[in-house]
C-alpha positions as CSV (number, residue, x, y, z in Angstrom):
1,M,0.0,0.0,0.0
2,H,1.1,3.6,-0.8
3,T,2.2,5.4,2.3
4,V,1.8,9.2,2.6
5,A,3.6,11.0,5.4
6,V,2.3,14.6,6.1
7,L,5.2,16.6,7.8
8,A,3.8,18.9,10.6
9,V,6.0,21.9,11.8
10,D,5.3,24.6,14.0
11,H,2.7,27.3,12.7
12,V,1.3,24.7,10.2
13,I,-1.9,25.9,8.4
14,P,-4.7,23.4,9.8
15,F,-6.3,23.2,6.3
16,D,-3.3,22.5,4.5
17,L,-2.4,19.8,7.1
18,S,-5.7,18.1,6.9
19,T,-6.3,18.2,2.9
20,P,-4.0,15.2,2.2
21,I,-5.3,13.5,5.7
22,E,-8.7,13.5,4.3
23,V,-8.3,13.1,0.7
24,F,-5.9,10.1,0.9
25,T,-7.6,8.2,3.6
26,R,-10.9,8.4,2.0
27,T,-9.4,7.0,-1.5
28,R,-10.8,3.6,-2.1
29,L,-9.6,0.9,-5.1
30,P,-12.4,-0.4,-7.2
31,D,-12.3,-3.6,-4.8
32,G,-13.0,-1.3,-2.0
33,R,-9.5,-1.7,-0.4
34,P,-7.8,1.7,0.8
35,G,-5.4,3.1,-1.7
36,Y,-3.3,4.9,0.7
37,R,-2.1,4.9,4.5
38,V,-1.5,8.0,6.1
39,R,0.7,9.1,8.9
40,V,1.6,12.5,10.3
41,C,5.0,13.0,11.2
42,A,6.8,15.7,13.0
43,E,10.4,16.4,14.8
44,Q,8.7,17.0,18.1
45,P,5.7,15.1,19.5
46,E,3.7,18.4,19.8
47,I,3.2,20.9,17.0
48,D,1.8,24.4,17.5
49,A,-1.1,24.8,14.8
50,G,-2.2,28.3,16.1
51,A,-5.9,27.4,17.3
52,F,-4.8,24.1,18.5
53,T,-2.0,21.8,19.2
54,V,-1.3,18.7,16.8
55,H,0.0,15.5,18.6
56,A,2.0,13.9,15.7
57,P,2.1,10.0,16.2
58,W,5.3,9.7,14.1
59,G,8.6,11.1,14.3
60,L,11.0,11.9,11.2
61,D,11.6,8.4,11.3
62,G,8.4,8.1,9.7
63,L,9.4,10.0,6.6
64,A,12.2,7.4,5.6
65,S,9.5,4.6,4.5
66,A,6.9,6.8,3.0
67,D,6.3,6.8,-0.8
68,T,5.0,10.4,-0.7
69,I,5.5,13.3,1.6
70,F,3.5,16.3,1.9
71,I,4.8,19.6,3.1
72,P,1.9,21.7,4.3
73,G,1.9,25.5,4.4
74,T,2.6,27.6,7.4
75,S,1.3,31.1,8.7
76,E,5.0,32.3,8.6
77,P,6.2,31.4,5.1
78,A,10.1,32.2,5.8
79,I,10.1,29.7,8.9
80,T,13.6,27.9,9.1
81,L,13.5,24.2,9.1
82,S,15.7,22.6,11.4
83,P,18.7,20.7,10.3
84,P,17.3,17.3,11.2
85,V,14.3,17.9,9.0
86,I,16.1,19.1,6.2
87,E,18.4,16.1,6.1
88,A,15.3,13.9,6.5
89,L,13.9,15.5,3.2
90,L,17.2,15.3,1.3
91,A,17.5,11.7,2.4
92,A,14.0,11.0,1.1
93,A,14.7,12.7,-2.2
94,R,17.8,10.8,-2.7
95,A,15.8,7.6,-2.1
96,G,13.4,8.6,-4.9
97,T,10.7,9.5,-2.6
98,R,7.8,11.9,-4.1
99,I,7.7,15.2,-2.2
100,A,4.9,17.8,-2.5
101,S,4.1,21.2,-0.7
102,I,0.9,22.9,-0.5
103,C,0.7,26.5,-0.3
104,T,3.5,28.2,1.6
105,G,5.0,24.9,2.2
106,A,6.9,25.6,-1.2
107,F,9.2,27.9,0.7
108,A,10.2,24.9,3.1
109,L,10.7,22.7,0.2
110,A,12.9,25.5,-1.6
111,S,14.9,25.8,1.4
112,T,16.3,22.3,0.9
113,G,17.6,23.1,-2.7
114,L,15.3,20.4,-4.2
115,L,13.3,22.9,-6.4
116,D,16.5,24.6,-7.8
117,G,16.2,24.9,-11.7
118,L,12.5,23.6,-11.3
119,R,9.2,25.3,-11.9
120,A,7.1,25.7,-8.8
121,T,3.9,27.5,-7.5
122,T,2.6,28.7,-4.1
123,H,-0.1,30.9,-3.1
124,W,-0.4,33.9,-5.3
125,V,0.0,36.3,-2.3
126,A,3.2,34.6,-1.4
127,A,4.8,34.3,-5.0
128,A,6.8,37.2,-5.4
129,S,8.4,36.6,-2.0
130,L,9.1,33.1,-2.9
131,A,10.8,34.2,-6.0
132,A,12.8,36.7,-4.2
133,A,13.8,34.4,-1.5
134,Y,15.0,31.6,-4.0
135,P,15.8,33.1,-7.3
136,R,17.0,29.7,-8.6
137,V,13.4,28.4,-8.5
138,E,11.1,29.4,-11.6
139,V,8.0,30.5,-9.6
140,D,4.5,30.6,-11.8
141,P,1.9,32.3,-9.6
142,E,-0.8,31.6,-12.1
143,V,-1.2,27.8,-12.0
144,L,-3.0,25.6,-9.2
145,Y,-0.1,23.0,-9.3
146,V,3.1,22.0,-10.8
147,D,4.0,18.4,-11.4
148,N,8.0,18.0,-11.9
149,G,7.6,14.3,-11.5
150,Q,9.4,13.7,-8.1
151,F,8.7,17.2,-6.8
152,L,5.2,18.8,-6.8
153,T,3.9,22.4,-5.6
154,S,0.4,23.5,-5.2
155,A,-1.1,27.1,-4.8
156,G,-3.0,27.8,-1.6
157,A,-5.9,26.4,0.2
158,A,-8.2,24.4,-2.1
159,A,-5.6,24.0,-5.0
160,G,-4.2,21.4,-2.5
161,L,-7.2,19.3,-3.2
162,D,-6.5,19.9,-6.8
163,L,-2.8,18.5,-6.4
164,C,-4.2,15.4,-4.2
165,L,-6.6,14.4,-6.9
166,H,-4.0,14.8,-9.6
167,M,-1.7,12.5,-7.8
168,I,-4.3,9.8,-7.2
169,R,-4.9,10.0,-10.9
170,R,-1.3,9.5,-11.4
171,D,-1.1,6.5,-9.0
172,Y,-4.5,4.9,-9.6
173,G,-6.0,6.3,-12.9
174,S,-8.9,8.5,-13.6
175,A,-11.8,6.1,-12.2
176,V,-10.4,6.2,-8.7
177,A,-9.5,9.8,-9.0
178,A,-13.0,10.8,-10.0
179,D,-14.5,8.9,-6.9
180,A,-12.3,10.6,-4.6
181,A,-13.1,14.0,-6.2
182,R,-17.0,13.1,-5.7
183,L,-16.3,12.4,-1.9
184,S,-14.3,15.8,-1.9
185,V,-17.3,17.5,-3.6
186,M,-14.7,18.7,-6.0
187,P,-14.4,18.6,-9.9
188,L,-11.5,16.3,-10.9
189,E,-10.2,19.2,-12.9
190,R,-11.1,22.9,-12.1
191,E,-11.3,25.2,-15.2
192,G,-8.7,27.7,-15.4
193,G,-5.6,28.3,-13.0
194,Q,-4.8,30.4,-10.0
195,A,-4.8,33.5,-12.1
196,Q,-8.4,34.0,-11.9
197,F,-8.0,34.4,-8.1
198,I,-5.4,36.9,-8.4
199,V,-6.0,40.7,-7.3
200,H,-3.9,42.5,-9.8
201,D,-2.5,45.4,-7.8
202,F,-0.7,48.2,-9.6
203,A,2.7,49.5,-8.7
204,P,2.4,52.3,-6.3
205,T,2.9,55.7,-7.6
206,P,4.4,58.6,-5.4
207,S,2.1,60.9,-4.6
208,G,2.6,64.1,-6.9
209,S,4.6,62.3,-9.5
210,A,4.6,63.1,-12.9
211,L,2.6,60.1,-13.6
212,E,-0.3,60.6,-11.1
213,P,-2.5,63.0,-13.2
214,I,-2.0,60.6,-16.3
215,L,-2.9,57.4,-14.1
216,A,-6.1,59.1,-13.0
217,W,-7.0,60.3,-16.4
218,L,-6.8,56.6,-17.6
219,H,-8.9,55.1,-14.9
220,E,-11.7,57.7,-16.0
221,N,-11.2,56.8,-19.6
222,L,-11.2,52.9,-19.5
223,H,-14.1,52.7,-21.7
224,A,-12.4,54.8,-24.6
225,E,-10.2,53.5,-27.4
226,L,-6.8,54.9,-26.5
227,S,-3.6,54.4,-28.5
228,L,-0.1,54.9,-27.2
229,A,-0.2,58.2,-29.0
230,D,-3.3,59.5,-27.4
231,I,-1.9,58.7,-23.9
232,A,1.4,60.4,-24.6
233,S,-0.6,63.5,-26.2
234,H,-2.8,63.8,-23.1
235,A,0.3,63.7,-20.8
236,G,2.3,66.2,-23.1
237,L,5.1,63.9,-23.6
238,S,6.7,62.1,-26.3
239,T,5.8,58.4,-26.7
240,R,9.7,57.3,-25.8
241,T,9.5,59.6,-22.5
242,L,6.1,58.3,-21.6
243,I,7.2,54.5,-21.9
244,R,10.6,55.4,-20.0
245,R,8.6,57.0,-17.1
246,F,6.1,54.2,-16.9
247,R,8.8,51.6,-16.6
248,E,10.6,53.5,-13.8
249,Q,7.4,54.1,-11.9
250,T,5.1,51.1,-12.4
251,G,7.5,48.5,-13.9
252,T,5.3,48.0,-16.9
253,T,4.3,49.8,-20.2
254,P,1.2,52.2,-20.8
255,L,-0.6,49.8,-22.7
256,Q,0.1,46.8,-20.5
257,W,-1.1,49.0,-17.3
258,L,-4.2,50.0,-19.4
259,H,-5.1,46.2,-20.3
260,H,-4.7,45.3,-16.8
261,A,-6.8,48.2,-15.4
262,R,-9.5,47.3,-18.0
263,I,-9.4,43.6,-16.8
264,Q,-9.6,44.6,-13.3
265,R,-12.6,46.9,-14.0
266,A,-14.2,44.2,-15.8
267,Q,-13.8,41.6,-13.1
268,H,-15.6,44.2,-10.6
269,L,-18.4,44.5,-13.2
270,L,-18.9,40.6,-13.8
271,E,-18.9,40.3,-9.9
272,S,-21.4,43.3,-9.0
273,T,-23.5,43.6,-12.1
274,Q,-25.8,41.7,-14.4
275,H,-24.7,43.5,-17.6
276,S,-24.1,41.3,-20.7
277,I,-20.5,40.3,-21.5
278,E,-20.8,42.5,-24.6
279,R,-21.8,45.5,-22.6
280,I,-19.0,45.0,-20.0
281,G,-16.4,44.6,-23.0
282,A,-17.5,48.1,-24.2
283,Q,-17.6,49.5,-20.9
284,V,-14.1,48.8,-20.4
285,G,-12.8,50.0,-23.8
286,F,-12.7,46.9,-25.9
287,G,-13.5,47.1,-29.6
288,S,-15.5,43.9,-30.0
289,P,-16.5,41.0,-27.7
290,T,-14.3,38.7,-29.2
291,A,-11.3,40.8,-28.4
292,F,-12.5,41.3,-24.8
293,R,-13.0,37.6,-24.1
294,D,-9.8,36.9,-25.6
295,R,-7.9,39.3,-23.5
296,F,-9.9,38.3,-20.4
297,K,-9.2,34.8,-20.6
298,R,-5.3,35.5,-21.6
299,T,-5.1,37.4,-18.3
300,T,-7.3,35.2,-15.9
301,G,-7.1,31.8,-17.3
302,V,-10.9,31.6,-17.8
303,S,-13.6,33.2,-19.8
304,P,-15.7,36.0,-18.6
305,N,-18.9,33.9,-18.1
306,S,-16.8,31.4,-16.2
307,Y,-15.4,34.1,-14.0
308,R,-18.8,35.3,-13.4
309,R,-20.2,31.8,-12.4
310,S,-17.3,31.5,-9.8
311,F,-17.3,34.9,-8.3
312,S,-20.7,36.8,-8.7
C-alpha cells in the first residue's frame, strides 16, 4: 500500500495539514481496499497549529519509509526548518520519494534546494516573496499546481485538493481519482488556474509624481479607445518619454498597465452587475466582444462567463 507522510512543523496551517489526510484516507480502490495509508510526522511530539496543538504519532523516521511526503503551508512562510528536518527530506529525495508542498509549504521545500532549476508555485499572495527568496526556482503564480515528477507544488487552500486528486490519478487512474473527487465534492479538474483569483495590484506611484495625473485620467477613460499616441499626447510627452517613465514608476508599459486596469474593472463589473458580456467589454474599452473575451482569458485563465459563475 502507498504510504503518505504529512510533515507537521510549528505554525502549520490546519487546512493544509488536513487536506492530504482527508483526501488520501478516503481514497478507495475498485475492490474497496484503501489506496493509501497516511501518517502525520513531526520532529517533536507536539506541534503548534495556532488554534490548537497537533500531536504527531510519528517522528521524522516516519518519512524514511514513505512513498510520498507532503509539506503543508505555514502561517510564517519564511520559517526555518531545522537541520534534522532538512536532512530527512534530502535523504527521502535521494531515495526517490515523491515530495509535494501545499501553499507556502513551497518555501520549506525550496529551502532544501530540491526545487532549484525547477518550476514551482505557491499561494499567489506569496509568489513574489518565494521568487525573491529563491531566485533559482522558476515561480509560476498563475497555476493551481506544478508536477515536476518527483517534486510537486500547489497553490494555496483548495489548490491542495487539486494536487491530491492529480496525484491519485497518477497513482491509480482516472476512475479512482474521480471517485475521490466526488467524496471531496470537487471537480476532478477545475477550469482555469490560479490567475482567476489574483488581485492585480498596480505598482504604487508616489504622490505628486509626474504619472499621477495621467493614471487618474486613464482610470476615468477605460471605456475609450486609447492608443499609445493618445496617452502621450494627453500627458504632453513623447511616446518614448512616456514609456520610460512608466517603466521607472510602474514596472510596465502604458498599454500593459491599461490592459490590466481594464480587466480589473471588468472583473468588478462581472462580480457586481448583471450586464451582458458585450456591454461590459464595451464599458472597459474593447472594440469587440471577441477581443474582450480573448484578453480576459489570457489574463485570468478563464472566460468572462466562467469568472462570473465563480465570483458573482
